[in-house]
N, C-alpha and C positions, 0 to 999 in steps of 0.2 A: 561599515565594513570597508576596509582599504583594498582597492583593486590593483594597486601598484604591484603587489606581489605576484599578480597574474600577468603582468605586462608582456612577458616573453613566453608565456604558455601557449601551447597549440590547442588546448581545449580545457574547459572548466565547466563543471556542473554544480549548481547550488539549488538545493530544495529548501524553501522556507515557507512555513504555513501553507503547504500544499500549492505553492507557486514555484515554478521551475525557471531558472535562468541557465541557459546552456549556450556555449559557443565552441566551435571546433574548426580546424582547418580541413576537416573531412566532412563529406555530406552524410548526415545522420537522419535526415527526414524519412519517415515511414519505416524505420528499422527498429526492431525491438532490441533493447539492451538486455542481455541475458544475465548480466552480473547483478545478483540480488543481494541487497544489504538488509539487515534486520536489527531492531533495537527493542529491548523490553521497555515499555513505558511504565508499567506497574509491576514491580518484581514480586509482589505478593501472589501466592498461589490461591487459586479458587478452592473452596472446601470440597467440591466434587470435581476434580480436574478432568476425569475421563468424560463424564457427561457434559461438562462445560466445553471441552475441546470439540466434542462431536457436534453439539448444538451450534457453537460458534462457527465451526467449519462449514456446516450446512448454510448458515445465515450468510457467511461471507461469499460462498459460491453463488447464492442468489444475488447478493449485492454486486458481485463482479459481472454477472449477466446483465443486471440493470444498468450498470455504468457503461457497458459496451454498446448499449443501444440508446442511451440518453443523448440528447442533442449536443450537450457540452462535455460528454464523456466523463461525467463525475456524478456521484450520488452520495448522500448522507442518509443514514437510517439508524433506527434503534430497535432493540429486541429486549424482552424481559427474560431474566434468568432467575429461577427460584421465585420466592415470594416478594423479595424487596430489591433485587438488583436490576439495573438497566445497563445494557451494553450499547454504547454509542459507537458508530463506525462510519468510515468514509472510504470510498474507492474512487480513484481518478486516473485517467490516462492523458498523456500529451495528445493534443488534437491532430498531430501529424500522422498518427497511427490509423490504420483502417480499423473498423469495428471488430473484425476477426482478430487482428493483432492485439487490440486492446484486451479482448477476452483472454488471449493466450498469455499476455503479460501478467494480468491479474491472477490467472490460474497458476502461473509460475510462482507468484508471490504467496498464494495460499499454500502451495506445496512446501514452501520454506517454513511455514509456521510450526509444524511439529518438530522440526530440527532445532529451532531457537526458543520457542516460546510456549510450548505445550502446557496448558493449565494455568498460564499467567493471566492476570486480570487485565493486562493491556500490552499491546505490541504494535510496532510500526515496521512494515516491510516495504521496501522501495527499490526502484532501479532508476535509470535515467529516462525511462518510458512510462512508468506507472507507480502509483503509491497506494497502499492500503493500510488502514490503521483501525484499531478498536481499543476501547477503554471502558472499564466497568465502574459504575457509580452506585 
């Protein structure tokens, strides 16, 4: 990646493989970024989208809770859906956030899922402060 194009920027954020690089001329430590971005990872709809969305939402809420109390503020987990599918997921926060703010950030991400990705087999929701993703196999 060429960083020359950012040479005169006052701030840049790059998420790659759940690793965040961020710089700014303003202090951002300990502050939740409220601008949520989303991306559908797997555009295919689940066969039972209502049941899938409900079960996935409950699973991700537990995952968010676990991430906010984990020492490194990130967790990976899997759940079974139906007889043959497995949903892999990850939730992570930047470590400058408090545990309470990590939980809030991930909760904001979960709230975005019905708007962008309801019933989809995979999604990524992120901000400058946290990231959450799931994908069905």
